[in-house]
N, C-alpha and C positions, 0 to 999 in steps of 0.2 A: 702728594696723594693724587692718583690718577683714577678716573672713573668715567663711565658713560652716563651722561645726565639722563634721568628718567624722562620718557616721552611725555608730550602734552596730554595724550590720551590715557596715560596711566594714572588716573585720578578717579576717586569715587564720585566726584561732583562734576565730571567732564560734561555730561549731558544736561546739567542744570546750570552751567556757567552763564549761558546767554541771558538769562533772566534772573533778576534779584528775587528774593523771597516775596517781596511785596507784589511784584509783577505776576508771579505764579499764583499768589493768593487772589489777586483781582481777576485773573483769567478763570480760575476755578469758581469764583463768586459769580462771574457772568454766566458760566455754565449752569449753575444752580438757578440763577434768575431766569435764564432762557427756558430751562426745563419747567420751572414753576409757572412762567407765563404761558407756555404751550399747554400745560396741563389745565390751567385756569380757563383758557379759551375753549378747550375741548369739553370741559365740564359745563361751562356757563353759556357758551355760544350755541349757534344753530348746529344741528347734526350734519355731519359730513356724509357723503355718499361715495364710496362705501364708508361705514363708520370706523373711526379710529379707536384704539384702545384707550380707555379713560384713566388707566393706572399711571401714577407718577413715575414709577420705574421705567415704563415704556417711553415716556417723554424724556426722562433723563438720558436713557440709552440713545435715543435718536439725536438729541442735542450733542451728546458726547461724540457720536459718530460724525456729525457735521464738523465739530471742532477739530477732529482728527483727519479731516479731508477724505472721509470715506463715502462722500456723496450724501444726498438728501433722501431720507426715508419718509419725510413728512409729505403726506398726500392729503390735500384738503381743498375744498371749494370756498372756504372762508378767506376773505381778503386779508384779515388780520393775521391769520396763520401763514399765509404766503409772504406777507411783508416781513414777519419775524424770521421766516426761513431764509429769505434772500439776504437780510442784513447779518444773520448768523454766518452764512457762507462767506460773505465779504470780510467779516471780522476774522473768521478762521483762516482765510487765505492770507490776509495781511500778517497775522501772528505767525502762521506756519512758515511763510516766506522769510520773514526776518529771523526766525529761530533757525531755519535750515541754513541760511546764509552765514549766520554767526558760527554755527557748529562747523560748517565746511571751512570757513576762514580760520577758525581756531586750530583745527586739526592739520591744515596745510601750512600754517605759519611756522617759522623756525621755533624750535623748542625754547621756551623762556628759561633763562638761567636763574633758577630760584635758589639753588644751593651755592651760596657765595662765601661761606665761612665754615670753619671747622665745627662751630656750634650747630649750624644748620645741617651739616653732614652727619653729625652724631644724632640729631633728632630725626633724620630721615629713616626710611625702612631699608636702607642699603646694607648689604653684608660687608663688614669692614675687616680687612686683613692687613698684615704687615709682612714685608719681605724677611725671610729667615736668614739674617746675617748677625754675626756676634755683636757688632758694635751698636746695633739697633736696641738690643736689650739694655745695654748700659745707658744709652740715650734716654730711653723711657724711664728707667728706674732712677736715674739721676735727676738733677735740677737744671738741665740744659735749657728746657723750654716748658713753659706752663701749658701751651697748647698740646705739645707732644705728650706730656704727662696725663693730661685730661683724655686725650685720644687713647692712650694705653689703658688707663683705669676703666674707662667706660666701654671700650670696644674690643680691646685685645686681651686684657687680663681676665683669666678665668679662675676657677677654684684651685687648679693645680698647674704647675709649669708645663706639664705634658698636654694640657688642654688649651693653652694659650693659642691665640689665632695667628700663629706664624706659618708662612707658607713659602714654598719655592717660588722664585720669581716668575718663571714661565707658566707654572700652574696658576699663579695669581693673575697673570695677564690673560690667561684663557677664561678665568672667571669674569674678569672685567669685560672681555670681548663679548661674552654672552649677555651681559647687562645685569644690573642689580647688585654689583659688587664694586668695592673701592679697595685699592692697594696702595699702601705706603711703602716706598722703596727709594733707593738711590736714584736721583733724577737722571743722571747721565746713563746709567745702566738701562733704565726704562726707555729712554730715548733711543738707545741702540737696538733694543729688542722689538719695540713696537712696529717699525716698518717691515720687519721680517715676517710677521704673522697677521698684521691687520691690513684690511683693504683701505682704499682711499676714502670711501664713505664712512668707514668705521673710525678712521683717524680724525675725520672732521667732527665726529660726534664725541670725541674725548674732551674731558675737562681736567685741567691740571690746577692743583691748589698747593700752595707752599705751607707745609706744616712745621718744618724745622730748617732754619738757615744758620749754619755754623760758619762764621767768618774766620779766615786765617790771618795770622799776624806774625811778625818777626819778633822774637823774644830778645830784648836788649836790656842789659842791666841798667837800673836807674842811675842817672847822672853819669852815664858812660860817655866818653868823648866820641864814640862811634854812632851815637844816636842820630845826630844830624846827617851824618854821612849815609846811613841806611835810609833815612827819609828821602833824601835827594836822589839816591840810586833807584829806589822803588818808584818815585815820581817820574824819573827819566824813562824807566822801563814801560810804564803805563802810557806816557805821552808818545813814545816812539811806536806804539802798537805791538811791541814784542809780546806783552802780556796777553793781548787778545789773540795773537797768532798762535801762541803755545796752548792757550785755552781751547781754541777750536781744533787744534791738532790732536789733543789728548782726550777731548770730550765730544761725544756725539751731539749733533745739533737737534733741536726740537723738531719732531715730525711735522712736516708742512701739510696743510690741507690743500690738495690740488684739485678737488672736486666739490661736490655738495653733499651735505648730510642726507642720508637715505631716509625716505619717509617710512617710519616704523608703523607696524600694524596697530590698530586700536586694541588696547589691552582689555582684559576681562573686567578690570576695575571700572573702565569707562562706561560699560553697560550695566553697572551694578544697580542703578536706579530702575532701569527698565526691567531687569530680572526680578528685583524686589517687588515691583508693582505686579508683574505677572504671577509671582509666587504667592503674593497676598490674595490675588483674585482666585488663583487655583485652589489654595487652601480653604478660602471662604466658600467656594463653590462645592468642594467636597464635603465640608461640614454641613452645609444646607442640604446637600444631596442625601447624606446619612439621616438628617432629621426628617426629610420628606419621606424616605423609605420607612423610617420608624412610624411616622404618622399614618402612612398608607397601610402598613401591616395592622396597626391598631384598628383602623377603620374597617378593614376587611374582616378582622376577628369579630367586631361588633355586628357587622352585617350577617355573618354566618350564625352567630348566636341568635340574632333576631329571627332568622329563617328557621332555626331549629326550634 
């Protein structure tokens, strides 16, 4: 089976990887504590000049802005407020620097090979295909290999033979080339066609996994006097290198990686968390906007009735 391993950025948790959930929880807790402390100082301390807004939502927004390195909007003559502001900015700088360094290092590092077995390949979100040759169907339907049978039943077999996921070799390699697909085929045929259509960086990103290994043997009748002769002859052929010579003559070699794997773009899944946070805020804003419009219209109706 040949496929291009999914990139490191193609994960729904890519931007949450640098911190464990406990670290995210503690960071958010510090934002709540900082905003609560700022609001308490504004309510109970001496008045600032100019006066700051006493609402907790304003304090929370300002502390969240500091934590996101958007600068300090906290303007105060109180020493306690200034001390809190300075230490919030120092904490935000350290957290953001470590987070940015981890994200950058993770995205630029070589893609980790997480799909290392047929089971993990079947559990992945990859589109699985098999080369459309006649003997593959007999391999899958027979009892040649448990892995091949599992691959066929879970990935290739559909409700009818016409819908089975068998595909032409070159068409399957084009799907693999675009990413997100895996193709099961004859190893040597794949080795021969890949260098013709793939670039050096694409070859470096390929991953090969053995699904079915059929070993050949010489059929000799049991207790035959020629059994020992065949064994010695085959051993002599292997030791002399003749077997390896003929193997390389008739079978294409594995494509060699002569460059480096290209840096793939960050996938949409990697920004999923950021998009979900923005979508939540946008939907919440629109809901409260509609509520505010409704309240404003009711208030205007009451004012009109009062004047009438």
